[in-house]
C-alpha positions as CSV (number, residue, x, y, z in Angstrom):
1,M,0.1,-0.1,0.2
2,N,1.5,3.5,-1.0
3,I,0.5,6.2,0.7
4,H,1.2,10.1,0.8
5,I,1.2,12.6,2.9
6,Q,0.3,15.7,1.7
7,N,0.3,17.3,-1.7
8,P,2.7,15.3,-4.0
9,K,2.4,17.2,-6.9
10,V,2.3,14.7,-9.2
11,S,-1.0,12.5,-10.4
12,L,-2.9,11.1,-7.3
13,D,-3.4,7.4,-9.3
14,N,0.4,6.9,-7.8
15,F,-0.9,6.1,-4.6
16,D,-3.3,4.3,-3.0
17,F,-4.1,7.1,-0.4
18,V,-3.4,10.6,-0.1
19,V,-3.1,12.3,3.4
20,A,-4.1,15.9,2.9
21,P,-5.1,18.8,5.1
22,E,-8.4,20.3,4.4
23,H,-7.3,23.9,3.6
24,D,-5.0,22.3,0.9
25,D,-8.6,21.9,-1.3
26,L,-7.3,18.6,-3.1
27,E,-9.6,16.7,-4.4
28,G,-9.7,12.9,-5.0
29,K,-11.2,9.4,-4.7
30,N,-8.2,8.0,-3.0
31,V,-7.5,11.0,-0.9
32,L,-8.1,11.4,3.0
33,K,-8.5,15.1,4.3
34,S,-7.8,16.0,7.3
35,K,-8.8,19.0,9.9
36,G,-5.6,20.5,10.1
37,A,-2.2,19.0,10.0
38,I,-1.4,15.4,11.0
39,H,0.8,15.3,13.3
40,Y,3.3,12.9,15.7
41,L,2.1,13.6,18.7
42,S,0.4,11.5,21.4
43,N,-1.8,12.2,24.8
44,K,0.4,9.4,26.1
45,E,3.4,11.6,25.4
46,L,2.0,15.1,27.0
47,N,1.3,12.7,30.3
48,E,4.7,11.1,30.0
49,N,6.1,14.7,30.0
50,E,4.1,17.1,32.3
51,N,6.4,16.8,35.2
52,Y,9.4,17.9,33.2
53,L,8.4,21.9,33.6
54,K,6.9,21.3,36.7
55,P,9.3,21.9,39.1
56,K,9.9,25.7,37.9
57,I,5.7,26.4,37.7
58,N,4.8,28.5,40.8
59,K,1.5,30.3,40.1
60,E,-1.6,28.3,39.6
61,R,-2.6,29.4,35.8
62,I,0.1,28.6,32.7
63,I,-0.2,30.1,29.5
64,S,2.5,29.0,27.0
65,L,3.5,30.8,24.0
66,I,5.1,28.7,20.9
67,L,6.6,30.4,18.4
68,G,8.0,29.3,15.1
69,G,9.9,31.5,12.8
70,P,10.0,33.1,9.7
71,N,9.1,32.1,6.7
72,K,7.9,33.0,2.6
73,Y,4.6,34.7,4.2
74,Y,5.6,36.0,7.7
75,N,8.7,38.0,8.3
76,Y,9.1,38.2,12.2
77,N,10.0,41.8,12.3
78,S,10.5,43.3,15.7
79,K,8.2,45.6,16.0
80,I,5.5,42.5,15.3
81,I,7.7,40.7,18.2
82,D,7.3,43.3,20.6
83,K,3.4,44.0,20.0
84,I,3.4,40.0,20.7
85,F,5.0,40.5,24.0
86,L,3.1,43.2,25.0
87,K,-0.3,41.3,25.0
88,I,1.3,38.2,26.2
89,K,2.3,40.3,29.4
90,N,-0.8,42.7,29.3
91,N,-3.2,39.3,29.1
92,F,-1.8,36.8,31.3
93,I,1.6,37.8,32.8
94,N,-0.3,41.2,34.5
95,K,-3.0,39.0,35.7
96,N,-1.1,36.4,37.4
97,Y,0.0,34.0,34.9
98,Q,3.3,32.5,34.6
99,L,4.8,32.3,31.3
100,I,6.1,29.3,29.3
101,F,8.2,30.5,25.9
102,I,8.7,27.6,23.8
103,P,11.0,28.1,20.5
104,S,11.1,26.1,17.8
105,M,13.5,25.2,15.1
106,R,12.6,28.0,13.1
107,T,12.9,30.9,16.0
108,P,15.6,32.7,15.5
109,Q,18.0,33.4,18.6
110,S,17.9,37.0,18.8
111,I,13.7,36.6,19.5
112,I,14.7,34.4,22.1
113,D,17.4,36.8,23.6
114,K,14.7,39.6,23.1
115,A,12.3,37.2,25.4
116,K,15.1,36.8,27.9
117,D,15.1,40.5,28.3
118,F,11.3,41.2,28.0
119,F,10.4,39.2,30.1
120,D,10.9,38.8,33.9
121,G,12.8,36.3,35.6
122,N,9.9,34.7,37.1
123,Q,8.5,33.4,33.2
124,I,9.9,29.9,32.0
125,I,11.9,31.0,28.7
126,V,13.1,27.8,27.1
127,P,16.1,28.7,25.4
128,N,16.5,26.0,22.7
129,V,14.4,23.2,20.7
130,D,13.7,21.0,23.5
131,K,10.8,18.5,22.8
132,K,10.3,17.2,26.2
133,A,9.7,21.5,27.4
134,Y,7.6,21.5,24.2
135,L,4.8,18.7,25.4
136,S,5.5,19.6,29.2
137,S,4.0,23.0,28.3
138,L,1.2,22.1,26.2
139,K,0.3,19.7,29.3
140,L,0.5,22.7,31.8
141,A,-1.1,25.4,29.9
142,N,-4.2,26.6,31.3
143,H,-4.1,28.6,27.8
144,I,-1.9,28.3,24.6
145,V,-1.1,31.2,21.8
146,V,0.7,30.3,19.2
147,T,2.0,32.1,16.1
148,C,0.5,32.2,13.2
149,D,3.2,30.6,10.6
150,S,2.9,27.3,12.1
151,T,-0.3,25.3,11.1
152,S,1.8,22.4,12.2
153,M,1.8,23.5,16.0
154,I,-1.6,24.8,15.9
155,S,-3.1,21.4,15.1
156,E,-0.7,19.7,18.3
157,A,-2.1,22.6,20.3
158,A,-5.8,21.0,19.3
159,M,-5.2,17.4,20.4
160,T,-5.5,19.6,23.8
161,G,-8.6,20.9,23.8
162,K,-8.0,24.1,25.8
163,P,-8.1,27.1,24.4
164,I,-5.8,28.7,22.0
165,Y,-4.8,32.3,21.1
166,V,-3.3,32.9,17.3
167,A,-0.7,35.6,17.4
168,Q,-1.8,36.8,13.8
169,M,0.7,39.0,11.5
170,P,0.7,40.2,8.5
171,P,1.5,38.7,5.6
172,M,4.3,39.3,3.3
173,R,2.1,37.2,0.7
174,K,-1.0,36.3,-0.3
175,N,-1.9,33.6,2.7
176,I,-5.2,31.7,1.4
177,R,-4.5,28.5,2.2
178,F,-3.5,29.8,6.2
179,K,-6.6,31.9,5.9
180,K,-8.8,28.8,4.8
181,F,-7.2,26.6,7.9
182,F,-8.0,30.1,9.9
183,E,-11.6,30.1,9.0
184,L,-11.7,26.1,9.9
185,F,-10.3,26.0,13.3
186,K,-12.7,28.9,14.1
187,S,-15.8,27.7,12.7
188,L,-15.1,24.2,14.9
189,N,-14.3,26.7,18.2
190,I,-10.4,25.3,18.7
191,I,-9.1,29.4,17.9
192,R,-9.8,32.7,18.2
193,D,-7.1,35.6,16.7
194,L,-4.6,37.2,20.2
195,E,-6.7,40.2,21.1
196,D,-7.0,42.5,24.3
197,S,-8.8,40.1,26.3
198,V,-8.6,36.2,27.7
199,D,-11.6,34.2,27.5
200,A,-12.2,30.1,28.1
201,W,-13.9,27.9,25.7
202,N,-13.8,24.6,25.3
203,Y,-13.6,22.2,22.1
204,E,-13.5,19.2,21.1
205,K,-10.0,17.6,20.8
206,L,-8.3,17.2,18.0
207,N,-6.3,13.8,16.7
208,E,-6.8,13.7,12.7
209,T,-3.9,11.5,13.0
210,D,-5.7,8.2,14.9
211,K,-8.9,8.9,12.8
212,I,-7.3,8.3,9.7
213,S,-5.0,5.8,10.7
214,S,-7.5,3.9,12.0
215,Y,-9.3,3.9,8.5
216,I,-6.3,3.1,6.9
217,K,-6.0,-0.3,8.5
218,E,-9.0,-1.3,8.2
219,Q,-8.7,-0.9,4.9
220,F,-5.3,-2.8,4.9
221,K,-7.1,-5.4,6.1
222,N,-8.9,-5.9,2.9
223,Y,-5.9,-4.8,0.4
224,D,-5.2,-7.0,-2.8
225,F,-1.8,-7.5,-2.5
226,S,-1.4,-9.6,-5.7
């Protein structure tokens, strides 16, 4: 059985199944559509890593800020990052939340350094890519903020069922796929834009990987290998 993840950019007939996000608008009889990006994270991993950052926690409420990095749509200029940091401070830290700052592989060192300077010493600034810290932050958070450049990390956060704010940035070019993704996740009550208020809301935890893999396993049982 031949399975391709995301748009293969060649004929879909080359594959038994193509798994693609709904916001890609890929159509075909063998296309399995996911709401958001499929990913490798599991609730088991989140539970196993909960205590990784727990000794550093000294507040009852936690805000996790998860950053991506510059790409062809978003440039992460200093003014934009300052605005995001200020909203985190005003919306959460000033209301007695403790921050967990999580960078990704695309996060520039200059932004990590800026976070160390901007936020006070009571906040948890993870200085490098640390999967255990990432998993722990998702498990510990009451609210999650993810930058708009990463549909993958937003999709991963959606498996928690926790309120997710998206820190929007002005795009450098048409970001139609991103807009469709945001519209879908807003319609599912998963995300809201990071503005100047804090709300609490619920939604059904998203686990598209399990759903699609279960379907494929069933098809595999009846697959003709001749």
